[in-house]
LUMDO-910927 format. One line per 5 residues: their letters; for each residue x, y, z of C-alpha. Coordinates in nm, 4 decimals, m for minus. Example, Ala and Ser with C-alpha at 12.3 -4.5 7.8 and 13.67 -1.06 7.14 Angstrom:
<atoms>
as = 1.2300:m0.4500:0.7800; 1.3670:m0.1060:0.7140
</atoms>
This chain:
<atoms>
magvg = 7.6222:9.0937:m0.3654; 7.6161:8.8407:m0.6288; 7.9329:8.6327:m0.6745; 8.1075:8.5115:m0.9861; 8.0612:8.1697:m1.1557
gmsrt = 7.7413:8.0929:m0.9838; 7.8649:8.1357:m0.6417; 7.7328:8.3553:m0.3729; 7.9357:8.5122:m0.0939; 7.8453:8.4598:0.2715
grgre = 7.8859:8.7100:0.5373; 8.1974:8.5361:0.6517; 8.3605:8.5593:0.3122; 8.3076:8.1939:0.2234; 8.1477:8.0835:m0.0987
rprae = 7.8850:7.8201:m0.1540; 7.6933:7.6934:m0.4640; 7.3922:7.9093:m0.5518; 7.0588:7.7324:m0.5836; 6.9358:7.7060:m0.9336
iavvr = 6.5602:7.7537:m1.0002; 6.4157:7.5322:m1.2636; 6.0734:7.6239:m1.4165; 5.8668:7.3044:m1.4084; 5.5722:7.3143:m1.6522
vlekr = 5.4168:6.9777:m1.5510; 5.1886:7.0037:m1.2544; 4.9602:6.7349:m1.1173; 4.5958:6.7853:m1.1453; 4.3253:6.6358:m0.9310
lgalp = 4.1690:6.3323:m1.0931; 3.9475:6.2213:m0.8117; 3.6492:6.0251:m0.9188; 3.6234:6.1745:m1.2757; 3.7033:5.8471:m1.4416
vvaef = 3.4128:5.6720:m1.2542; 3.1736:5.9624:m1.3148; 3.2599:5.9711:m1.6848; 3.2201:5.5993:m1.7353; 2.8890:5.5829:m1.5545
grrlr = 2.7685:5.8926:m1.7390; 2.8610:5.7233:m2.0782; 2.6700:5.4100:m1.9816; 2.3640:5.6242:m1.8996; 2.3939:5.8031:m2.2255
iaeiv = 2.3517:6.1388:m2.0600; 2.5319:6.3493:m2.3277; 2.3871:6.1435:m2.6094; 2.0258:6.1829:m2.4822; 2.0640:6.5536:m2.4201
delcp = 2.2335:6.6062:m2.7662; 1.9525:6.4184:m2.9443; 1.6901:6.6448:m2.7825; 1.8815:6.9641:m2.7701; 2.1268:6.9870:m3.0741
vrpva = 2.3680:7.2801:m3.1225; 2.5063:7.4360:m3.4268; 2.7810:7.2562:m3.6050; 3.0182:7.5402:m3.5183; 2.9792:7.5043:m3.1507
withg = 3.2940:7.4256:m2.9590; 3.1053:7.1809:m2.7231; 2.7550:7.0437:m2.7162; 2.4822:7.0966:m2.4425; 2.5173:6.7342:m2.3543
eviea = 2.8993:6.7768:m2.2789; 2.8194:7.0792:m2.0657; 2.5565:6.8940:m1.8658; 2.7935:6.6002:m1.8147; 3.0635:6.8262:m1.6845
lvanr = 2.8168:6.9834:m1.4549; 2.7242:6.6450:m1.3176; 3.0874:6.5778:m1.2542; 3.1273:6.9186:m1.0813; 2.8510:6.8226:m0.8407
ltapa = 3.0079:6.4921:m0.7615; 3.3762:6.6059:m0.7226; 3.3319:6.9633:m0.5912; 3.0105:6.9873:m0.3876; 3.0036:7.3607:m0.3296
pmlrv = 2.7952:7.6523:m0.4610; 2.8222:7.6334:m0.8436; 3.0525:7.9284:m0.8995; 3.3499:7.9590:m1.1419; 3.3131:7.6129:m1.2843
qdwaa = 3.5945:7.6866:m1.5195; 3.8374:7.7257:m1.2332; 3.7252:7.3894:m1.1072; 3.7788:7.2311:m1.4569; 4.1248:7.3819:m1.4774
amave = 4.2216:7.2424:m1.1373; 4.0695:6.9004:m1.2046; 4.1629:6.6765:m1.4984; 3.8411:6.7673:m1.6798; 4.0168:6.8243:m2.0164
eaygi = 4.1774:6.4889:m2.0030; 3.8702:6.3047:m1.8755; 3.6037:6.4695:m2.0923; 3.8042:6.6508:m2.3758; 3.6614:6.9974:m2.2655
apell = 3.8842:7.2908:m2.2380; 3.8226:7.4618:m1.9007; 3.7558:7.8032:m2.0464; 3.4615:7.6691:m2.2391; 3.2741:7.6039:m1.9066
nddri = 3.2269:7.9797:m1.8426; 2.9198:8.1143:m1.6822; 2.7538:8.2153:m2.0094; 2.8033:7.8708:m2.1710; 2.6615:7.7021:m1.8694
arald = 2.3527:7.9388:m1.8574; 2.2883:7.8660:m2.2286; 2.3041:7.4954:m2.1793; 2.0594:7.5084:m1.8812; 1.8171:7.7227:m2.0920
avapq = 1.8443:7.4778:m2.3767; 1.7792:7.1593:m2.1759; 1.4947:7.3106:m1.9717; 1.2141:7.2514:m2.2062; 1.3216:6.8836:m2.2633
ldaiv = 1.3703:6.7772:m1.8963; 1.0801:6.5251:m1.8958; 1.2342:6.3408:m2.1950; 1.5877:6.3645:m2.0592; 1.4863:6.2189:m1.7253
ggvga = 1.2791:5.9463:m1.8791; 1.5553:5.8462:m2.1241; 1.8284:5.8424:m1.8520; 1.6098:5.6572:m1.6134; 1.5228:5.3867:m1.8672
aavte = 1.8965:5.3651:m1.9363; 1.9683:5.3015:m1.5688; 1.7005:5.0205:m1.5649; 1.8353:4.8435:m1.8800; 2.2172:4.9127:m1.8482
fgvdv = 2.2517:4.8552:m1.4855; 1.9779:4.6025:m1.4397; 1.7952:4.8092:m1.1819; 1.4777:4.6269:m1.0412; 1.1940:4.8737:m1.0547
srlhw = 0.9174:4.6421:m0.9351; 0.9130:4.8534:m0.6012; 0.9512:5.2324:m0.6164; 0.9379:5.4676:m0.3303; 0.8093:5.8247:m0.3847
dltsi = 0.8226:6.1460:m0.1776; 0.8756:6.5280:m0.2283; 1.1187:6.7649:m0.0542; 1.1727:7.1298:m0.0681; 1.4771:7.3424:m0.1921
slyga = 1.5004:7.7007:m0.0506; 1.5788:7.9845:m0.2845; 1.7577:8.3183:m0.2368; 1.6026:8.6061:m0.4384; 1.2461:8.7338:m0.4825
ypead = 1.1639:8.5920:m0.8348; 0.8866:8.8403:m0.9000; 0.8495:8.7403:m1.2638; 0.8814:8.3719:m1.2826; 0.8429:8.1918:m1.6134
eeypa = 0.4924:8.0383:m1.6141; 0.6096:7.7304:m1.8165; 0.8367:7.6207:m1.5309; 0.7813:7.5428:m1.1524; 0.7469:7.8732:m0.9721
prwgh = 0.9142:7.9674:m0.6374; 0.6533:8.0060:m0.3700; 0.6217:8.0406:m0.0007; 0.5500:7.6993:0.1573; 0.6567:7.4838:0.4407
prdrr = 1.0311:7.4242:0.3758; 1.1978:7.1104:0.5283; 1.4990:7.3127:0.6293; 1.2771:7.5548:0.8241; 1.3953:7.8559:0.6242
adlkq = 1.0586:8.0232:0.6318; 1.2233:8.3470:0.5344; 1.2871:8.1926:0.1849; 1.0805:8.0956:m0.1100; 1.1055:7.7402:m0.2103
iqtgl = 1.0763:7.5071:m0.5010; 0.9934:7.1302:m0.4603; 1.1311:6.8128:m0.6051; 0.9740:6.4725:m0.6178; 1.2042:6.1674:m0.6137
avsgd = 1.1304:5.8027:m0.6943; 1.3851:5.5584:m0.5933; 1.4026:5.1752:m0.6522; 1.3708:4.9282:m0.3671; 1.6735:4.7769:m0.5349
ggipv = 1.9678:4.9949:m0.4024; 1.7692:5.3094:m0.3598; 1.8384:5.4249:m0.7156; 1.6669:5.7552:m0.8152; 1.5354:5.6487:m1.1457
fhrpy = 1.2868:5.9456:m1.1745; 1.2516:6.3100:m1.0416; 1.0424:6.6128:m1.1228; 1.0513:6.9695:m0.9996; 0.7240:7.1271:m0.8736
sggaa = 0.6222:7.4800:m0.7774; 0.6886:7.5781:m0.4205; 0.3320:7.5798:m0.3156; 0.2196:7.2665:m0.4990; 0.0236:7.0156:m0.2943
evaqv = 0.2067:6.6916:m0.2623; m0.1073:6.4787:m0.2857; m0.1931:6.6258:m0.6229; 0.1422:6.5173:m0.7910; 0.1156:6.1467:m0.7408
tgamt = m0.0872:6.0657:m1.0482; 0.1473:6.2443:m1.2806; 0.4479:6.0829:m1.1262; 0.2800:5.7409:m1.1563; 0.2255:5.7900:m1.5309
alkki = 0.5921:5.8901:m1.5899; 0.7006:5.5876:m1.3792; 0.4984:5.3546:m1.5949; 0.6924:5.4708:m1.8958; 1.0201:5.4029:m1.7344
agprp = 0.9123:5.0654:m1.6018; 0.7682:4.9639:m1.9389; 0.5504:4.6508:m1.9312; 0.6806:4.5538:m1.5911; 0.4167:4.5931:m1.2999
fllvg = 0.5456:4.7981:m1.0078; 0.4427:4.8818:m0.6629; 0.4438:5.2498:m0.5536; 0.5304:5.3143:m0.1865; 0.4856:5.6585:m0.0283
dskli = 0.3894:5.8543:0.2731; 0.0442:5.9443:0.3809; 0.0052:6.2044:0.1174; m0.0070:5.9369:m0.1444; m0.3537:5.8463:m0.0081
sytna = m0.6536:6.0152:m0.1705; m0.9545:5.8993:m0.3544; m0.8207:6.0491:m0.6961; m0.4823:5.8882:m0.6527; m0.6222:5.5490:m0.5393
aamna = m0.8747:5.5372:m0.8131; m0.6103:5.6337:m1.0767; m0.3666:5.3585:m0.9569; m0.6379:5.1041:m0.9589; m0.7276:5.1921:m1.3107
egvgf = m0.3584:5.1746:m1.4300; m0.3073:4.8441:m1.2446; m0.0349:5.0041:m1.0076; m0.0153:4.8636:m0.6662; 0.0601:5.0860:m0.3725
vapla = 0.1236:5.0877:0.0051; 0.1266:5.3952:0.2209; 0.0400:5.4825:0.5835; m0.3000:5.6293:0.6821; m0.2525:5.9784:0.8299
asrvp = m0.3150:5.9752:1.2024; m0.5961:6.2354:1.1653; m0.7859:5.9867:0.9410; m0.7581:5.6903:1.1725; m1.1040:5.6209:1.3276
aglfa = m1.1228:5.7354:1.6896; m1.0515:5.4554:1.9368; m0.9321:5.2060:1.6692; m0.6019:5.1301:1.8258; m0.7041:5.1751:2.1868
alpag = m0.9823:4.9149:2.1502; m0.7309:4.6424:2.0447; m0.6451:4.3935:2.3066; m0.2933:4.3771:2.4540; m0.0663:4.1684:2.2371
agtav = m0.2979:4.1794:1.9372; m0.1599:4.0865:1.5984; 0.0785:3.8237:1.4491; 0.4539:3.8639:1.5018; 0.6587:3.9436:1.1918
dyapa = 0.9993:3.8031:1.1282; 1.1527:4.1406:1.0516; 1.4242:4.3528:1.2167; 1.5183:4.7039:1.1139; 1.8659:4.7433:0.9511
rdask = 1.9549:4.9794:1.2351; 1.9187:4.6924:1.4870; 2.1199:4.4461:1.2943; 2.4217:4.4689:1.5301; 2.2090:4.4555:1.8537
paaar = 2.1447:4.1447:2.0592; 1.8077:3.9709:1.9543; 1.6431:4.0783:2.2800; 1.7245:4.4546:2.2093; 1.5992:4.4616:1.8560
gsyrv = 1.2703:4.6326:1.7600; 0.9778:4.3865:1.6777; 0.6597:4.4131:1.4848; 0.3162:4.2748:1.4887; 0.0524:4.2998:1.2112
ledgg = m0.3182:4.2681:1.2059; m0.5638:4.3081:0.9096; m0.9090:4.4430:0.9911; m1.2068:4.4979:0.7611; m1.0368:4.7707:0.5484
mdlhg = m1.1880:5.1082:0.4662; m1.3547:5.2812:0.1728; m1.2394:5.6114:0.0200; m1.5239:5.8154:m0.1162; m1.5069:6.0500:m0.4077
prktd = m1.6140:6.4147:m0.4277; m1.9398:6.3223:m0.6064; m2.2173:6.1026:m0.4712; m2.1980:5.8972:m0.8013; m1.8299:5.8194:m0.7545
ppvhl = m1.7861:5.4512:m0.6725; m1.5967:5.4086:m0.3506; m1.2487:5.2598:m0.3608; m1.2072:4.9834:m0.1128; m0.8592:4.9350:0.0364
rrilv = m0.7021:4.6788:0.2686; m0.6018:4.8202:0.6092; m0.3152:4.6634:0.7940; m0.2609:4.7608:1.1506; 0.1051:4.7562:1.2567
ystan = 0.2526:4.7533:1.6042; 0.6132:4.8555:1.6493; 0.7874:4.8253:1.9758; 1.0289:5.1009:1.8794; 0.7559:5.3343:1.8022
aegqa = 0.5744:5.2463:2.1301; 0.8966:5.3298:2.3282; 0.9597:5.6514:2.1343; 0.6025:5.7634:2.1971; 0.6081:5.6872:2.5617
karar = 0.9312:5.8836:2.6066; 0.8062:6.1771:2.4112; 0.4846:6.1819:2.6108; 0.6782:6.1653:2.9396; 0.8991:6.4708:2.8308
klata = 0.6061:6.6813:2.7138; 0.3987:6.6152:3.0234; 0.6985:6.6985:3.2511; 0.7619:7.0162:3.0576; 0.3953:7.1181:3.0609
tgeld = 0.3691:7.0418:3.4285; 0.6557:7.2769:3.5134; 0.5112:7.5527:3.2973; 0.1614:7.5095:3.4363; 0.2725:7.5077:3.7913
rlvrt = 0.4784:7.8258:3.7277; 0.1500:7.9842:3.5928; m0.0338:7.8819:3.8980; 0.2109:8.0852:4.0952; 0.2139:8.3861:3.8687
agtrf = m0.1608:8.3999:3.8081; m0.2859:8.7386:3.9417; 0.0608:8.8910:3.9404; 0.1835:9.1534:3.6946; 0.2881:8.8725:3.4519
hptad = m0.0734:8.7411:3.4233; m0.2882:8.9839:3.6011; m0.6359:8.8813:3.4646; m0.8265:8.5712:3.3926; m0.8018:8.6347:3.0145
avaar = m0.4165:8.6541:3.0484; m0.4043:8.3220:3.2364; m0.6462:8.1602:2.9816; m0.4221:8.2793:2.6868; m0.1079:8.1398:2.8556
vktia = m0.2774:7.8077:2.9194; m0.3814:7.7940:2.5536; m0.0184:7.8637:2.4464; 0.1170:7.5993:2.6762; m0.1313:7.3350:2.5601
akrrv = m0.0687:7.3928:2.1991; 0.3141:7.4117:2.2233; 0.3439:7.1069:2.4475; 0.0597:6.9195:2.2606; m0.1279:6.8302:2.5802
raylr = m0.4673:6.9747:2.4907; m0.6314:6.6476:2.4482; m0.5906:6.5637:2.8285; m0.5408:6.8950:3.0010; m0.8333:7.0045:3.2272
iaite = m0.8266:7.3616:3.3837; m1.0416:7.5842:3.6010; m0.9782:7.9561:3.6305; m1.1524:8.1337:3.9146; m1.1520:8.4915:4.0464
datgk = m1.1769:8.6225:4.4043; m1.3761:8.9332:4.5180; m1.1033:9.1587:4.3937; m1.0942:8.9942:4.0546; m0.7578:8.8280:4.1163
paltw = m0.7509:8.5042:3.8968; m0.6431:8.1589:4.0265; m0.5610:7.8531:3.8249; m0.6097:7.4874:3.8983; m0.5341:7.2052:3.6507
hfdqa = m0.4798:6.8371:3.6087; m0.4332:6.5829:3.3320; m0.7271:6.3629:3.2632; m0.5815:6.0148:3.3388; m0.8462:5.8366:3.1404
avdae = m0.7415:6.0382:2.8359; m0.3712:5.9736:2.8833; m0.4456:5.6023:2.9362; m0.6439:5.5935:2.6048; m0.3428:5.7434:2.4235
vaadg = m0.1011:5.5040:2.5914; m0.3164:5.2098:2.4726; m0.2582:5.3206:2.1132; 0.1116:5.3643:2.1429; 0.3158:5.1829:1.8820
wyall = 0.0210:5.1315:1.6347; m0.0190:5.2844:1.2885; m0.2203:5.1743:0.9772; m0.1098:5.0946:0.6295; m0.3460:5.1061:0.3270
tnlap = m0.2855:4.9041:0.0093; m0.4673:4.7985:m0.2979; m0.2796:4.4692:m0.3187; m0.5033:4.1656:m0.3091; m0.4547:3.9248:m0.0128
gqasp = m0.3115:3.6726:m0.2761; m0.0517:3.9232:m0.3888; 0.0741:4.0110:m0.0434; m0.0028:3.8916:0.3159; m0.0147:4.1567:0.6061
eevlr = 0.3524:4.0670:0.6915; 0.4565:4.1152:0.3212; 0.2736:4.4517:0.3081; 0.4802:4.5692:0.6107; 0.8024:4.4488:0.4528
rykgq = 0.7418:4.6290:0.1258; 0.6585:4.9531:0.3087; 0.9568:4.9466:0.5427; 1.1893:5.0414:0.2455; 1.0439:5.3972:0.2512
hvver = 1.3304:5.5260:0.4610; 1.5569:5.4963:0.1509; 1.4049:5.7888:m0.0204; 1.4641:6.0104:0.2895; 1.8207:5.8883:0.2806
rygef = 1.8599:5.9978:m0.0745; 1.7231:6.3390:m0.0031; 1.9855:6.3691:0.2787; 2.2505:6.3007:0.0192; 2.0916:6.5377:m0.2228
kgpla = 2.1269:6.8131:0.0148; 2.4428:6.6825:0.1879; 2.7305:6.5374:m0.0364; 2.5875:6.7090:m0.3442; 2.5676:7.0422:m0.1521
vaplf = 2.2223:7.1646:m0.2427; 2.2271:7.4803:m0.0257; 1.9624:7.7518:m0.0970; 1.9995:7.8319:m0.4635; 2.0313:8.1500:m0.6479
lktnr = 1.9902:8.1739:m1.0241; 1.8428:8.4358:m1.2436; 1.5355:8.2397:m1.3626; 1.3236:7.9590:m1.2433; 1.3842:7.8001:m1.5871
rital = 1.7554:7.7523:m1.5013; 1.6599:7.6540:m1.1388; 1.4495:7.3714:m1.2912; 1.7308:7.2598:m1.5171; 1.9967:7.2665:m1.2339
itvic = 1.7744:7.0520:m1.0216; 1.7881:6.7926:m1.3003; 2.1694:6.8120:m1.3141; 2.1885:6.7571:m0.9359; 1.9506:6.4584:m0.9642
lalli = 2.1533:6.3141:m1.2414; 2.4580:6.3375:m1.0169; 2.2558:6.1742:m0.7386; 2.1718:5.8926:m0.9885; 2.5407:5.8163:m1.0571
fclve = 2.6288:5.8579:m0.6823; 2.3669:5.5790:m0.5985; 2.4610:5.3551:m0.8883; 2.8318:5.3681:m0.7802; 2.7294:5.2728:m0.4193
rqvrq = 2.5045:4.9889:m0.5444; 2.7750:4.8382:m0.7812; 3.0323:4.8376:m0.5032; 2.7930:4.6741:m0.2568; 2.6866:4.4144:m0.5060
alaph = 3.0392:4.3341:m0.5717; 3.1210:4.2915:m0.1995; 2.8079:4.0989:m0.1174; 2.9606:3.7525:m0.1682; 3.2392:3.8606:0.0680
ggmmt = 3.0228:3.9696:0.3509; 2.9560:4.3266:0.2292; 3.2130:4.5039:0.4431; 3.5250:4.6975:0.3389; 3.8222:4.8251:0.5165
glpgy = 4.0244:5.1425:0.4515; 3.7370:5.3717:0.3906; 3.7840:5.7300:0.5313; 3.7302:5.7576:0.8948; 3.5815:5.4190:0.9374
aparp = 3.6459:5.0720:1.0700; 3.5276:4.7916:0.8483; 3.1950:4.9056:0.7231; 2.9446:4.8865:0.4322; 3.0538:5.1310:0.1688
tgrti = 2.8326:5.4255:0.1037; 2.8345:5.6732:m0.1904; 2.9697:5.9296:0.0486; 3.2653:5.7200:0.1629; 3.3412:5.5915:m0.1927
frala = 3.3750:5.9376:m0.3479; 3.5802:6.0667:m0.0425; 3.8194:5.7695:m0.0905; 3.8691:5.8411:m0.4569; 3.9046:6.2142:m0.4158
dlrli = 4.2917:6.2068:m0.3833; 4.3529:6.0388:m0.7186; 4.5936:6.2476:m0.9231; 4.6909:6.2866:m1.2911; 5.0100:6.4020:m1.4535
pahdg = 4.9149:6.5921:m1.7717; 5.0830:6.5081:m2.1006; 5.4121:6.6982:m2.1418; 5.7195:6.6862:m2.3762; 5.5565:6.4283:m2.5941
npati = 5.4723:6.2063:m2.3107; 5.1029:6.1023:m2.2696; 4.9107:6.1845:m1.9556; 4.9876:5.9371:m1.6792; 4.8193:5.8370:m1.3526
pkpvg = 5.0186:5.7209:m1.0477; 4.9036:5.3716:m0.9911; 4.6379:5.3587:m0.7250; 4.7045:5.1510:m0.4149; 4.4991:5.0364:m0.1118
vqarl = 4.1396:5.1230:m0.0842; 4.1448:5.3287:m0.4043; 4.2711:5.0327:m0.6231; 4.0117:4.8055:m0.4515; 3.7298:5.0530:m0.5402
idllg = 3.8526:5.0970:m0.9016; 3.8557:4.7205:m0.9418; 3.5064:4.6724:m0.7941; 3.3735:4.9459:m1.0215; 3.5313:4.7825:m1.3226
idisr = 3.7073:5.1211:m1.4340; 4.0178:5.1116:m1.6448; 4.1830:5.4310:m1.5392; 4.4822:5.3673:m1.7737; 4.2699:5.4732:m2.0765
prwln = 4.3482:5.8236:m2.1747; 3.9852:5.9121:m2.2530; 3.7209:5.7221:m2.0507; 3.4463:5.8393:m2.2832; 3.6037:5.6514:m2.5793
p = 3.4312:5.3244:m2.6645
</atoms>
């Protein structure tokens, strides 16, 4: 029973002060990396470029550019399926950072923004990429190109023909049950910055996209010459001829299937010149444990066109030996030979039983083992039948064929149109070795930025959303590059990052470290305030040159 005068009565008759409940209107909001994302977006002119190309009516509450910038921030601060963005905006300090009321980021407004920007994506990507080059001084003299696939939920039976269409293909995530769309990415050798991207249909052949990408990259690079580095699908007669005609240099590996038979096996032991290069993954290892490389230039090779009148394109061919590759190939061969041996020996015992009762059944099983274990090149078999028709299997590995493969271990070939005066064989290898950076960026594209299988109503919106994600990746990588550049004079290492001892900062650890920043919204006539960052957060803010005391980070 309630007492009198603000007192309550206990079970023993004594009274004590009753707790008073005060209604507090001021709640903290998550700020996270919003000031960083907003400032980098401003410098890249994302909203400005989008609004120039996709204007809205004067009565609109927010522009398409503002919506796209907010979606970029969403990808970088809440990497999850893009649902209920307005709830994310209400929980985060989006209104304070971007001046956008959360309820304006409803599903319908987002859909209209994606529909609006879709026809202008090439111009948007080109404009933002050029801004990255000029504003942040990104060196685009070497660009690395590759494609990856994105799986899609849904059937998409009536795809818009003006945009990349979902198709069945060979998805990198092995989701063969889902259709896919593809994305090409070009990243700079300077910091791995994704200055260009383009979506493609799910069934598009990678080799056929190189010329279009090269043309777009020339616009971003301007008058600067650049080198295009890619995988083996960069190499075709059409692509090589086009790059020669445009004065674009390139380096790419020759597909193993196109290497002349016996080329590597015929090389003498120890052939090639040692290269003063060590992979970054070996930097902390003792010198004796690091991988090493040798290079050897042979007479090159000619690519022939589809018509007899097409002039051949002559390319330099650099043969490269890698101790790490040789060790890996030897271990892989030993594993597959051991596995195949066990399966073949088991088949010897079961030949003629109910499991493999006929010679045809035995032969079919041998074929399956040879293909699955990739031992067809050196597997030799004999299947015989006795008087009752019972089959028997004998087999062995052709040691000469195995030895020929062993002799080629560690070798691969690079093709380039760079003249000897532009790059020695050693320099060709060094320029190619940065290709891993594009694979790393794809890992971040599908990891921290959470590109799980997508589901949107139209392929038009899928295409636009891929651009949103790639713009987020651009900021993600620029942030990493700026922090690393600032730390370079001090050894490049940083302490206090989440879950790590002193380490080189990555975009992933930087954004995780900033995720706990908070903002106290304006209340009772007091402006919005931010508790002063300390520790690693304060250090990162300083390295990035962000003034988080400003109430609106988009203001000039």
